[in-house]
C-alpha positions in Angstrom: -6.7 5.6 14.0 -5.4 5.0 10.5 -6.1 7.8 8.1 -4.9 6.0 5.0 -2.8 3.2 3.5 0.5 3.6 1.6 1.2 1.4 -1.3 4.5 -0.2 -2.0 5.4 2.3 -4.7 5.3 5.2 -2.2 7.7 3.4 0.0 10.0 2.8 -2.9 10.0 6.5 -3.8 10.8 7.4 -0.2 13.7 5.0 -0.4 14.9 6.7 -3.6 14.5 10.1 -1.8 12.0 11.4 -4.3 11.3 15.0 -3.1 7.6 14.6 -3.7 7.4 11.5 -1.7 9.3 13.1 1.2 7.2 16.3 1.2 4.0 14.3 1.0 4.9 12.0 4.0 6.1 15.1 6.0 2.5 16.5 5.8 0.7 13.3 6.8 -0.5 11.7 10.0 -1.5 8.2 10.8 -0.6 6.6 7.5 -0.2 2.8 7.7 1.0 0.0 5.5 -0.1 -3.6 5.4 2.1 -6.7 5.9 1.9 -7.4 2.2 3.4 -4.0 1.6 6.1 -4.5 4.2 7.0 -7.8 2.6 7.1 -6.4 -1.0 9.2 -3.5 0.2 11.7 -5.6 2.1 12.0 -8.1 -0.6 13.5 -5.4 -2.8 16.1 -4.5 -0.3 19.6 -4.9 -1.5 22.1 -6.0 1.2 22.3 -5.4 4.8 22.4 -1.6 4.5 19.4 -1.6 2.2 17.4 -3.7 4.7 18.3 -1.3 7.4 17.2 1.7 5.3 13.9 -0.1 4.4 13.3 -0.7 8.1 13.9 3.1 8.8 11.3 3.9 6.2 8.7 1.3 7.4 9.1 2.7 11.0 7.4 5.9 9.9 4.2 4.1 9.3 1.6 2.2 11.4 0.9 -1.4 10.5 -2.6 -2.6 9.7 -3.0 -6.3 9.8 -5.4 -8.2 7.5 -8.3 -9.9 9.2 -10.0 -13.2 8.0 -12.7 -11.1 6.4 -10.1 -9.0 4.5 -8.5 -12.2 3.2 -11.9 -13.5 1.9 -12.6 -10.1 0.3 -9.2 -10.2 -1.4 -9.7 -13.7 -2.7 -13.1 -12.8 -4.1 -11.8 -9.7 -5.8 -8.9 -11.6 -7.4 -11.3 -14.1 -8.9 -13.6 -11.3 -10.0 -11.0 -8.9 -11.6 -7.8 -10.9 -12.4 -8.8 -11.9 -15.9 -10.9 -8.8 -16.8 -8.7 -6.1 -15.3 -5.3 -7.8 -14.6 -5.4 -7.1 -10.9 -2.4 -8.4 -9.0 -2.6 -11.0 -6.2 -0.6 -8.6 -4.0 -2.8 -5.6 -4.6 -6.1 -7.4 -3.4 -5.0 -7.9 0.2 -3.6 -4.3 0.3 -6.9 -2.9 -1.0 -8.9 -5.1 1.4 -7.6 -3.2 4.4 -8.5 0.2 2.7 -11.9 -1.2 1.9 -12.6 -2.4 5.4 -11.4 0.8 7.0 -12.9 3.0 4.3 -9.7 5.1 4.1 -7.8 6.0 1.1 -5.0 4.0 -0.5 -2.1 6.3 -1.6 -0.5 4.9 -4.7 1.4 6.0 -7.8 -0.4 3.3 -9.7 -4.1 4.3 -9.3 -5.2 2.0 -12.2 -4.0 -1.1 -10.2 -6.6 -0.4 -7.5 -9.5 1.2 -9.5 -11.3 -2.0 -10.2 -11.1 -2.9 -6.4 -12.0 0.3 -4.7 -14.3 3.2 -5.4 -12.4 6.1 -7.0 -12.6 8.3 -3.9 -10.5 5.7 -2.0 -7.6 5.6 -4.6 -5.5 8.7 -4.4 -2.3 9.7 -6.3 -0.7 11.9 -3.6 1.8 13.9 -5.6 
């Protein structure tokens, strides 16, 4: 069972070998990412070796797919908060999974998710 969702910026800090990110992940169990996170992270990979390294990092996480309800929720939230709070189209489907599962999203950019999720579900892990 998924205990939380990791945002793309956590994976980036793991890629950059930030000690805080590595220590945090070492103490976690059952953390997942969404396909959106996976795509964002892989898009930033540089070259074949970068892709391989990204895949090694991704392998440490579960994968929580979006449901049709998640996608509808994400579209509703984008319309509701894009203009007033500047939410990103990519953050809405990531948040939708945390919303459905009622598990925290671990991110270094809490402000990106605060309009979408209650404050208890948005955690800056380190």
